MDAnalysis code that builds the backbone (N, CA, C; Angstrom):
import MDAnalysis as mda
import numpy as np

u = mda.Universe.empty(165, n_residues=55, atom_resindex=np.repeat(np.arange(55), 3), trajectory=True)
u.add_TopologyAttr("name", ["N", "CA", "C"] * 55)
u.add_TopologyAttr("resid", np.arange(1, 56))
u.add_TopologyAttr("resname", ["UNK", "UNK", "UNK", "UNK", "UNK", "UNK", "UNK", "UNK", "UNK", "UNK", "UNK", "UNK", "UNK", "UNK", "UNK", "UNK", "UNK", "UNK", "UNK", "UNK", "UNK", "UNK", "UNK", "UNK", "UNK", "UNK", "UNK", "UNK", "UNK", "UNK", "UNK", "UNK", "UNK", "UNK", "UNK", "UNK", "UNK", "UNK", "UNK", "UNK", "UNK", "UNK", "UNK", "UNK", "UNK", "UNK", "UNK", "UNK", "UNK", "UNK", "UNK", "UNK", "UNK", "UNK", "UNK"])
u.atoms.positions = np.array([
    [0.837, -1.182, 0.000],
    [0.000, 0.000, 0.000],
    [0.877, 1.238, 0.000],
    [0.706, 2.066, -1.020],
    [1.498, 3.288, -1.143],
    [0.823, 4.463, -0.463],
    [1.590, 5.504, -0.368],
    [1.039, 6.721, 0.230],
    [0.096, 7.395, -0.755],
    [-0.954, 7.988, -0.230],
    [-1.869, 8.732, -1.101],
    [-1.407, 10.180, -1.174],
    [-1.514, 10.753, -2.351],
    [-1.112, 12.147, -2.528],
    [-2.249, 13.064, -2.109],
    [-1.926, 14.083, -1.330],
    [-2.932, 15.040, -0.917],
    [-3.051, 16.120, -1.975],
    [-4.259, 16.555, -2.232],
    [-4.489, 17.600, -3.229],
    [-4.228, 18.959, -2.585],
    [-3.303, 19.700, -3.150],
    [-3.006, 21.052, -2.668],
    [-3.031, 22.001, -3.853],
    [-3.291, 23.269, -3.559],
    [-3.252, 24.291, -4.592],
    [-2.346, 25.415, -4.118],
    [-1.725, 26.081, -5.054],
    [-0.872, 27.215, -4.726],
    [-1.687, 28.474, -4.983],
    [-1.804, 29.310, -3.955],
    [-2.548, 30.562, -4.077],
    [-1.623, 31.709, -3.692],
    [-1.935, 32.883, -4.204],
    [-1.153, 34.076, -3.928],
    [-1.966, 35.009, -3.055],
    [-1.289, 35.733, -2.170],
    [-1.956, 36.730, -1.350],
    [-1.620, 38.099, -1.913],
    [-2.653, 38.828, -2.323],
    [-2.471, 40.133, -2.944],
    [-2.904, 41.223, -1.968],
    [-2.105, 42.284, -1.893],
    [-2.425, 43.432, -1.057],
    [-3.637, 44.146, -1.648],
    [-4.599, 44.487, -0.805],
    [-5.804, 45.165, -1.305],
    [-5.521, 46.603, -1.713],
    [-4.544, 47.243, -1.088],
    [-4.281, 48.658, -1.380],
    [-3.425, 48.838, -2.636],
    [-2.375, 48.011, -2.795],
    [-1.467, 48.184, -3.932],
    [-1.707, 47.165, -5.048],
    [-2.293, 46.008, -4.723],
    [-2.515, 44.965, -5.712],
    [-1.308, 44.071, -5.937],
    [-0.235, 44.271, -5.166],
    [0.972, 43.452, -5.308],
    [0.728, 42.043, -4.784],
    [1.297, 41.032, -5.474],
    [1.254, 39.649, -5.001],
    [2.487, 39.427, -4.135],
    [2.334, 39.540, -2.824],
    [3.467, 39.509, -1.914],
    [3.779, 38.135, -1.342],
    [2.807, 37.259, -1.231],
    [2.997, 35.972, -0.568],
    [2.407, 34.846, -1.394],
    [3.003, 33.639, -1.277],
    [2.452, 32.429, -1.875],
    [2.202, 31.431, -0.762],
    [1.113, 30.686, -0.885],
    [0.728, 29.717, 0.140],
    [0.272, 28.448, -0.546],
    [0.672, 27.297, -0.005],
    [0.144, 26.002, -0.449],
    [-0.918, 25.599, 0.546],
    [-2.127, 25.303, 0.053],
    [-3.201, 24.903, 0.953],
    [-4.088, 23.874, 0.286],
    [-4.944, 23.243, 1.085],
    [-5.850, 22.223, 0.573],
    [-6.854, 22.843, -0.390],
    [-7.366, 22.022, -1.276],
    [-8.321, 22.478, -2.277],
    [-9.627, 22.904, -1.621],
    [-10.302, 23.878, -2.229],
    [-11.612, 24.303, -1.777],
    [-11.548, 25.225, -0.570],
    [-12.689, 25.425, 0.031],
    [-12.767, 26.288, 1.200],
    [-12.999, 27.733, 0.814],
    [-13.092, 28.585, 1.824],
    [-13.331, 30.005, 1.589],
    [-12.040, 30.717, 1.219],
    [-12.177, 31.899, 0.630],
    [-11.009, 32.698, 0.287],
    [-10.376, 33.247, 1.558],
    [-9.053, 33.242, 1.586],
    [-8.331, 33.746, 2.751],
    [-8.295, 35.262, 2.742],
    [-8.390, 35.849, 3.921],
    [-8.201, 37.280, 4.119],
    [-7.338, 37.424, 5.362],
    [-6.095, 37.850, 5.186],
    [-5.150, 37.928, 6.295],
    [-4.494, 39.293, 6.355],
    [-4.137, 39.715, 7.554],
    [-3.348, 40.927, 7.725],
    [-1.876, 40.526, 7.592],
    [-1.213, 41.028, 6.549],
    [0.197, 40.712, 6.311],
    [0.942, 42.017, 6.051],
    [2.276, 41.933, 6.113],
    [3.121, 43.102, 5.907],
    [3.264, 43.393, 4.421],
    [3.053, 44.643, 4.034],
    [3.232, 45.075, 2.660],
    [4.557, 45.836, 2.564],
    [5.542, 45.294, 1.850],
    [6.853, 45.954, 1.773],
    [6.804, 47.324, 1.102],
    [5.930, 47.498, 0.121],
    [5.860, 48.785, -0.583],
    [5.341, 49.887, 0.340],
    [4.306, 49.582, 1.122],
    [3.722, 50.574, 2.021],
    [4.416, 50.605, 3.393],
    [5.182, 49.569, 3.681],
    [5.888, 49.408, 4.958],
    [4.937, 49.440, 6.157],
    [3.799, 48.739, 6.012],
    [2.867, 48.569, 7.123],
    [2.010, 47.331, 6.860],
    [1.284, 46.891, 7.872],
    [0.404, 45.738, 7.729],
    [-0.895, 46.167, 7.050],
    [-1.286, 45.409, 6.024],
    [-2.521, 45.678, 5.295],
    [-3.263, 44.365, 5.078],
    [-4.497, 44.463, 4.666],
    [-5.294, 43.281, 4.389],
    [-4.867, 42.670, 3.056],
    [-4.585, 41.374, 3.058],
    [-4.227, 40.635, 1.852],
    [-5.312, 39.602, 1.590],
    [-5.714, 39.471, 0.329],
    [-6.759, 38.517, -0.051],
    [-6.187, 37.506, -1.032],
    [-6.814, 36.344, -1.062],
    [-6.359, 35.239, -1.905],
    [-6.681, 35.493, -3.362],
    [-5.692, 35.219, -4.239],
    [-5.886, 35.292, -5.679],
    [-5.211, 34.095, -6.317],
    [-5.777, 33.640, -7.412],
    [-5.143, 32.579, -8.183],
    [-4.503, 33.207, -9.397],
    [-3.263, 32.853, -9.665],
    [-2.557, 33.410, -10.814],
    [-2.992, 32.678, -12.069],
    [-3.271, 33.409, -13.134],
    [-3.715, 32.789, -14.386],
    [-2.834, 33.166, -15.515],
])
């Protein structure tokens, strides 16, 4: 019996104020969109980042 592969997706966290894609995250498929307070290097402060998929 072999190991089963878990389904993961790579998503990007984009700053709501500047639109920059600052972070990448690997997470399980599905679920709600992430909204996290993360550091924005351009603005040099913490801002809200939302999940985006790169196309």
